[in-house]
C-alpha positions in Angstrom: 61.4 103.9 96.3 64.0 106.8 95.7 66.4 105.2 98.2 66.0 101.4 97.8 66.6 99.7 94.6 66.9 96.2 93.2 70.0 94.9 91.5 70.3 91.7 89.3 73.3 90.8 87.1 74.6 87.7 85.5 78.0 86.8 83.9 79.3 84.0 81.8 83.1 83.1 81.4 85.1 80.6 79.5 88.8 80.0 80.4 91.0 78.0 78.1 94.3 76.6 79.3 97.2 76.5 77.0 99.1 74.4 79.4 97.3 71.1 79.1 94.3 69.8 81.0 94.5 71.9 84.2 90.9 71.7 85.3 89.2 68.7 87.0 85.5 68.2 86.2 85.1 65.4 88.7 86.6 64.7 92.1 88.6 61.7 90.9 89.5 63.2 87.4 93.2 63.0 88.0 92.9 59.1 88.1 90.7 58.8 85.0 93.1 60.8 82.6 95.4 59.2 80.0 98.2 60.2 82.2 97.1 57.9 85.1 97.6 60.7 87.6 101.3 61.4 86.5 101.8 65.1 85.6 103.8 66.2 82.6 107.3 67.6 82.9 106.1 70.9 83.9 103.8 69.5 86.7 100.6 70.3 84.7 98.2 67.9 83.3 96.4 67.3 86.5 92.8 67.2 85.2 90.6 66.0 82.5 89.7 69.2 80.6 91.5 72.3 79.2 88.4 74.5 79.5 86.6 75.9 82.5 83.2 77.5 82.1 81.6 79.5 84.8 78.2 81.1 85.2 77.3 83.6 87.9 74.0 85.3 89.1 73.8 88.0 91.7 70.8 89.9 93.0 69.8 91.9 96.0 68.9 95.3 97.5 70.7 98.6 97.2 70.3 101.4 99.7 71.2 104.9 98.5 70.3 107.3 101.3 70.9 110.3 99.1 68.5 109.2 96.4 68.7 107.6 92.9 71.5 107.8 90.4 74.4 105.6 89.4 77.0 108.2 90.8 75.1 108.7 94.2 77.2 107.7 97.1 77.2 106.3 99.8 75.7 103.0 98.5 75.0 99.9 100.7 74.3 96.7 98.9 72.9 93.4 100.4 73.6 90.7 97.7 73.1 86.9 97.3 75.2 85.2 94.6 75.0 81.9 92.9 77.9 80.4 90.8 78.2 77.3 88.7 81.4 75.9 87.2 82.2 72.7 85.3 85.4 72.6 87.4 84.8 70.4 90.5 85.2 72.4 93.7 86.5 75.5 91.8 86.1 77.4 95.1 88.0 75.1 97.5 91.2 73.2 97.7 90.2 69.6 98.7 91.7 67.5 95.9 93.5 64.2 96.5 97.2 64.4 95.8 97.9 60.6 95.6 96.0 57.2 95.5 96.6 56.5 99.2 94.9 59.8 100.2 92.2 59.1 97.7 91.3 55.7 99.4 91.2 57.2 102.9 89.5 60.6 102.0 87.1 60.2 99.1 86.4 63.6 97.5 83.0 65.1 97.0 81.4 66.3 93.8 80.6 70.0 94.0 79.9 72.5 91.1 77.7 75.0 92.8 78.8 77.9 95.1 76.7 80.4 96.9 77.5 83.5 98.8 75.9 86.3 100.8 77.7 89.7 100.8 77.3 93.1 102.2 79.1 95.9 100.1 79.5 99.5 101.1 80.7 102.0 98.6 81.7 105.7 99.2 83.7 108.4 97.5 86.3 110.5 99.3 
């Protein structure tokens, strides 16, 4: 219709660390590295890889009450997004800091993240 549209977009990203293995691919990565969980002199080397790959897919409905056009405002979007990363829990902060904590609170493996969003856009 002239006022309701569909939106779908995808993105792919690769981040490479120049500061050692900063990304954890698994919940217990810090204990499986060559460093045995001990960071380097700068406090880095906390994971098992120096590269993080992320893929994202978003889709949803767009409501433009004033009709079609990329510059037509106001615009209201109802979106659902799905994201995957090779970094474990790239979207949270639930990592183990030491072996004792690891034994009590075993981490979980999580690479997928989803979100529902309502976005409003207008020009003033």
